[in-house]
LUMMAR-702227 format. One record per residue (C-alpha): x, y, z. Coordinates in nm, 3 decimals. Each point is the difference from the previous one (the first is absolute). Layout:
<nodes>
<<X; Y; Z>>,
...
</nodes>
This chain:
<nodes>
<<-5.367; -5.262; 1.071>>,
<<-0.273; -0.112; -0.257>>,
<<-0.052; -0.327; -0.191>>,
<<-0.015; 0.101; -0.363>>,
<<-0.084; -0.209; -0.297>>,
<<0.168; 0.077; -0.338>>,
<<-0.148; -0.183; -0.286>>,
<<0.238; -0.005; -0.305>>,
<<0.280; 0.046; 0.261>>,
<<0.255; -0.187; -0.208>>,
<<-0.044; 0.246; -0.294>>,
<<0.208; 0.314; -0.083>>,
<<-0.204; 0.255; 0.202>>,
<<-0.116; -0.259; 0.254>>,
<<0.354; -0.103; 0.105>>,
<<0.114; 0.366; 0.054>>,
<<-0.330; 0.062; 0.208>>,
<<0.070; -0.311; 0.218>>,
<<0.354; 0.121; 0.053>>,
<<-0.132; 0.343; 0.125>>,
<<-0.262; -0.153; 0.211>>,
<<0.239; -0.255; 0.172>>,
<<0.237; 0.320; 0.060>>,
<<-0.290; 0.155; 0.182>>,
<<-0.028; -0.314; 0.240>>,
<<-0.317; -0.137; -0.133>>,
<<-0.083; -0.374; -0.053>>,
<<-0.050; -0.053; -0.371>>,
<<-0.181; -0.294; -0.175>>,
<<0.083; -0.029; -0.359>>,
<<-0.240; -0.168; -0.235>>,
<<0.138; -0.078; -0.361>>,
<<-0.054; -0.280; -0.257>>,
<<0.320; 0.108; -0.193>>,
<<-0.185; 0.062; -0.327>>,
<<0.191; 0.317; -0.045>>,
<<0.177; 0.023; 0.347>>,
<<0.335; -0.149; 0.076>>,
<<0.119; -0.203; 0.293>>,
<<0.325; 0.184; -0.021>>,
<<-0.177; 0.333; 0.089>>,
<<-0.101; -0.140; 0.337>>,
<<0.303; -0.213; 0.088>>,
<<0.161; 0.265; 0.210>>,
<<-0.308; -0.012; 0.233>>,
<<-0.043; -0.369; 0.038>>,
<<0.195; -0.019; 0.326>>,
<<-0.147; 0.323; 0.133>>,
<<-0.196; -0.086; 0.321>>,
<<-0.293; 0.224; -0.109>>,
<<-0.043; -0.139; -0.355>>,
<<-0.216; -0.272; -0.112>>,
<<-0.047; -0.118; -0.363>>,
<<-0.306; -0.192; -0.121>>,
<<0.000; -0.121; -0.375>>,
<<-0.353; 0.072; -0.103>>,
<<-0.206; 0.120; -0.282>>,
<<-0.247; 0.276; 0.108>>,
<<-0.259; -0.124; -0.228>>,
<<-0.061; -0.276; 0.259>>,
<<-0.141; 0.103; 0.336>>,
<<0.230; -0.004; 0.302>>,
<<-0.062; 0.050; 0.367>>,
<<0.252; 0.251; 0.157>>,
<<0.032; 0.240; 0.298>>,
<<0.128; 0.351; -0.056>>,
<<-0.014; 0.364; 0.099>>,
<<0.067; 0.121; -0.345>>,
<<-0.005; -0.144; -0.368>>,
<<0.195; 0.137; -0.282>>,
<<-0.164; -0.171; -0.315>>,
<<0.270; 0.022; -0.274>>,
<<-0.048; -0.347; -0.156>>,
<<-0.056; 0.025; -0.379>>,
<<0.234; -0.014; -0.301>>,
<<0.065; 0.367; -0.093>>,
<<0.193; 0.002; -0.322>>,
<<-0.154; -0.055; -0.341>>,
<<0.221; -0.293; -0.073>>,
<<-0.135; -0.190; 0.292>>,
<<-0.352; 0.119; 0.044>>,
<<-0.070; -0.065; -0.378>>,
<<0.157; -0.341; 0.034>>,
<<-0.311; -0.141; 0.175>>,
<<-0.275; 0.287; -0.017>>,
<<-0.255; -0.221; 0.175>>,
<<0.237; -0.082; 0.285>>,
<<0.084; 0.377; 0.030>>,
<<-0.372; 0.095; 0.029>>,
<<-0.063; -0.268; 0.244>>,
<<0.294; 0.116; 0.218>>,
<<-0.136; 0.364; 0.002>>,
<<-0.361; -0.092; 0.071>>,
<<-0.001; -0.326; 0.205>>,
<<0.324; 0.075; 0.166>>,
<<-0.116; 0.339; 0.095>>,
<<-0.339; -0.169; 0.129>>,
<<0.196; -0.238; 0.216>>,
<<0.226; 0.251; 0.157>>,
<<-0.295; 0.229; 0.072>>,
<<-0.165; -0.303; 0.172>>,
<<0.295; -0.023; 0.227>>,
<<-0.007; 0.367; 0.077>>,
<<-0.374; -0.019; 0.081>>,
<<0.026; -0.297; 0.229>>,
<<0.300; 0.124; 0.202>>,
<<-0.085; 0.383; -0.030>>,
<<0.334; 0.066; -0.171>>,
<<0.084; 0.302; -0.215>>,
<<0.063; -0.103; -0.359>>,
<<0.195; 0.184; -0.269>>,
<<-0.071; -0.084; -0.368>>,
<<0.294; 0.059; -0.235>>,
<<-0.185; 0.132; -0.294>>,
<<0.161; 0.143; -0.301>>,
<<0.015; 0.316; -0.229>>,
<<-0.116; -0.241; -0.271>>,
<<-0.367; 0.062; 0.124>>,
<<0.037; 0.337; -0.187>>,
<<0.071; -0.192; -0.324>>,
<<0.128; 0.229; -0.284>>,
<<-0.104; 0.317; 0.182>>,
<<-0.163; 0.299; -0.166>>,
<<0.063; 0.206; 0.326>>,
<<0.350; 0.103; 0.082>>,
<<0.137; -0.023; 0.257>>,
<<-0.227; -0.273; 0.157>>,
<<-0.185; 0.081; 0.312>>,
<<-0.185; -0.246; 0.219>>,
<<-0.333; 0.152; -0.120>>,
<<0.077; -0.108; -0.363>>,
<<-0.224; -0.299; -0.111>>,
<<0.256; -0.117; -0.256>>,
<<-0.009; -0.098; -0.378>>,
<<0.024; -0.379; -0.009>>,
<<-0.060; -0.252; -0.270>>,
<<-0.198; -0.283; 0.181>>,
<<0.078; -0.263; -0.280>>,
<<0.364; 0.105; -0.079>>,
<<0.320; -0.187; 0.073>>,
<<0.045; 0.194; 0.326>>,
<<-0.353; -0.043; 0.126>>,
<<0.070; -0.301; 0.212>>,
<<0.223; 0.223; 0.221>>,
<<-0.164; 0.329; -0.049>>,
<<-0.359; -0.121; 0.070>>,
<<0.113; -0.252; 0.253>>,
<<0.144; 0.277; 0.209>>,
<<-0.316; 0.228; -0.052>>,
<<-0.221; -0.288; 0.123>>,
<<0.231; -0.051; 0.294>>,
<<-0.036; 0.365; 0.092>>,
<<-0.384; -0.035; -0.029>>,
<<0.014; -0.311; 0.233>>,
<<0.219; 0.203; 0.256>>,
<<-0.243; 0.292; 0.005>>,
<<-0.303; -0.240; 0.030>>,
<<0.156; -0.173; 0.294>>,
<<0.076; 0.344; 0.164>>,
<<-0.356; 0.123; -0.058>>,
<<-0.196; -0.306; 0.047>>,
<<0.208; -0.192; 0.257>>,
<<0.177; 0.281; 0.172>>,
<<0.349; -0.143; -0.082>>,
<<0.291; 0.238; 0.063>>,
<<0.150; 0.046; -0.343>>,
<<0.244; 0.190; -0.226>>,
<<0.064; 0.008; -0.369>>,
<<0.339; 0.094; -0.138>>,
<<0.024; 0.075; -0.380>>,
<<0.361; -0.082; -0.071>>,
<<0.182; 0.168; -0.296>>,
<<0.306; -0.135; -0.179>>,
<<0.240; -0.136; 0.263>>,
<<0.355; -0.114; -0.051>>,
<<0.300; -0.112; 0.200>>,
<<0.204; -0.301; 0.115>>,
<<-0.187; -0.355; -0.008>>,
<<-0.185; 0.081; -0.318>>,
<<-0.006; -0.307; -0.218>>,
<<0.228; 0.014; -0.310>>,
<<-0.263; -0.137; -0.228>>,
<<-0.315; 0.174; 0.137>>,
<<-0.038; 0.223; -0.310>>,
<<0.010; 0.333; 0.200>>,
<<0.171; 0.280; -0.175>>,
<<0.273; 0.076; 0.261>>,
<<0.101; -0.372; 0.038>>,
<<-0.041; -0.054; -0.377>>,
<<0.249; 0.291; -0.095>>,
<<0.256; -0.061; 0.275>>,
<<0.020; -0.385; -0.081>>,
<<0.029; 0.068; -0.366>>,
<<0.281; 0.256; 0.036>>,
<<0.186; -0.217; 0.247>>,
<<-0.023; -0.305; -0.234>>,
<<0.122; 0.234; -0.284>>,
<<-0.321; -0.062; -0.178>>,
<<-0.177; 0.272; -0.187>>,
<<-0.255; 0.208; 0.211>>,
<<-0.352; -0.037; -0.115>>,
<<-0.231; 0.289; 0.004>>,
<<-0.374; -0.046; -0.109>>,
<<-0.160; 0.266; -0.193>>,
<<0.212; 0.319; -0.055>>,
<<0.075; 0.020; 0.373>>,
<<-0.204; 0.323; 0.059>>,
<<-0.224; -0.171; 0.245>>,
<<0.062; 0.083; 0.357>>,
<<0.025; -0.176; 0.343>>,
<<0.081; 0.113; 0.351>>,
<<0.239; -0.231; 0.183>>,
<<-0.003; -0.032; 0.384>>,
<<0.282; -0.180; 0.183>>,
<<-0.114; -0.285; 0.198>>,
<<0.113; 0.137; 0.338>>,
<<-0.216; 0.313; -0.056>>,
<<-0.296; -0.219; -0.082>>,
<<0.032; -0.218; 0.309>>,
<<0.008; 0.315; 0.214>>,
<<-0.314; 0.112; -0.161>>,
<<-0.172; -0.334; 0.049>>,
<<0.098; -0.012; 0.367>>,
<<-0.134; 0.350; 0.046>>,
<<-0.323; -0.066; -0.158>>,
<<-0.042; -0.318; 0.210>>,
<<0.063; 0.187; 0.323>>,
<<-0.241; 0.284; -0.101>>,
<<-0.376; 0.015; 0.023>>,
<<-0.054; 0.045; -0.360>>,
<<-0.166; -0.252; -0.223>>,
<<0.103; 0.151; -0.331>>,
<<0.034; -0.061; -0.292>>,
<<0.336; 0.180; 0.028>>,
<<0.261; 0.047; -0.265>>,
<<0.347; -0.108; 0.087>>,
<<0.268; 0.078; -0.266>>,
<<0.263; 0.252; -0.102>>,
<<-0.140; 0.299; -0.182>>,
<<0.328; 0.057; -0.197>>,
<<-0.124; -0.094; -0.359>>,
<<0.262; -0.113; -0.254>>,
<<-0.039; -0.128; -0.356>>,
<<0.101; -0.362; -0.076>>,
<<0.260; 0.128; -0.249>>,
<<0.155; 0.223; 0.272>>,
<<0.009; -0.303; 0.232>>,
<<0.184; -0.213; -0.265>>,
<<0.245; 0.268; -0.072>>,
<<0.067; 0.052; 0.370>>,
<<0.064; -0.370; 0.058>>,
<<0.232; -0.015; -0.299>>,
<<0.206; 0.287; 0.159>>,
<<0.009; -0.181; 0.333>>,
<<0.126; -0.329; -0.150>>,
<<0.234; 0.110; -0.276>>,
<<0.223; -0.197; -0.247>>,
<<-0.225; -0.294; -0.053>>,
<<-0.078; 0.048; -0.369>>,
<<-0.366; 0.017; 0.082>>,
<<-0.212; 0.237; -0.224>>,
<<-0.374; 0.091; 0.011>>,
<<-0.235; -0.189; -0.245>>,
<<-0.375; 0.062; -0.037>>,
<<-0.279; -0.235; -0.029>>,
<<-0.376; 0.035; -0.028>>,
<<-0.193; 0.135; 0.303>>,
<<-0.212; -0.288; 0.171>>,
<<-0.383; 0.040; -0.011>>,
<<-0.143; 0.222; 0.293>>,
<<0.347; 0.112; 0.117>>,
<<-0.060; 0.325; 0.200>>,
<<0.147; 0.295; -0.173>>,
<<0.036; 0.233; 0.312>>,
<<0.017; -0.118; 0.366>>,
<<0.066; 0.250; 0.282>>,
<<-0.146; -0.006; 0.359>>,
<<-0.155; 0.300; 0.169>>,
<<0.127; -0.059; 0.356>>,
<<-0.168; 0.290; 0.159>>,
<<-0.215; -0.232; 0.237>>,
<<0.297; -0.199; 0.111>>,
<<0.192; 0.317; 0.079>>,
<<-0.291; 0.139; 0.191>>,
<<-0.115; -0.312; 0.188>>,
<<0.317; -0.197; 0.052>>,
<<0.284; 0.275; -0.032>>,
<<0.144; -0.214; -0.269>>,
<<0.201; 0.060; -0.312>>,
<<0.272; -0.187; -0.171>>,
<<0.359; 0.088; 0.101>>,
<<0.224; -0.230; -0.217>>,
<<0.100; 0.170; -0.335>>,
<<-0.019; -0.194; -0.324>>,
<<0.375; -0.004; -0.050>>,
<<0.065; -0.118; 0.346>>,
<<-0.269; -0.280; -0.025>>,
<<0.117; -0.108; -0.348>>,
<<0.349; -0.013; 0.141>>,
<<-0.095; -0.257; 0.274>>,
<<-0.231; -0.194; -0.237>>,
<<0.297; -0.035; -0.256>>,
<<0.225; -0.119; 0.278>>,
<<-0.258; -0.259; 0.093>>,
<<-0.036; -0.132; -0.343>>,
<<0.378; 0.002; -0.069>>,
<<0.034; -0.237; 0.292>>,
<<-0.310; -0.216; -0.108>>,
<<0.108; -0.045; -0.355>>,
<<0.364; -0.071; 0.114>>,
<<-0.138; -0.269; 0.239>>,
<<-0.142; -0.183; -0.280>>,
<<0.303; 0.054; -0.229>>,
<<-0.190; 0.217; -0.251>>,
</nodes>
């Protein structure tokens, strides 16, 4: 049994991670300020004897004891991270600094949830961990992209200078139950639009690609990386690449008879045109690769949102 801190634990990925860690018998301390996390995501754990919740903003220092730290705290969708870009950057930089301080003091292993956004609009395809990226440092996505790049720099600095035991996971597009309906991510956008009978909005001509990893596969990868001796960076994502228009058409097929049709709008600035992880390193070091097919994962996600939207009488 380990004591494990999960910052951002009330979020989409964090709550699934906590569920897995509690299932393994660990003591879990969840930190979250509910900026994008939801109390509903952690309500099922509140009476669990091994679960503790602390409402806290990681930008502010905190003293904790832990064997492991999963640092997930940071808004991760454009709608939220662009809403307050300075706050987003502070969360990535000061929040990571504070979590690294805990890891240094108590000699815990710390895993940073970084992102495929560090690759920007990539000129190398698929993206390997050795690729430095193509990021606009003053664009609308920079608060998140550059924040995570700085966070990775801090993690490596603490590893090399302070001998802190670290890991960096570069997470690619993840989807599944507990996503926020209004978070602006393409899977939740499409599903919620169709369930509401609204037109499905595709930005650009839909030829841009993404690779979608179901949340249970990602959590498995995060835990394997934490339990390994590797410091990363390591890509965690699904290498199955689909165009946005293909995703839209698939969701329309899976939720028929709503009257929704595809409409097109201008592509946002700096939106990546292609995104696909090379997961050779994760396969070799962790023995990890995704198992959940896109159809199966979309089915579970559609069922979740159908219940969610029904709950609020939409």
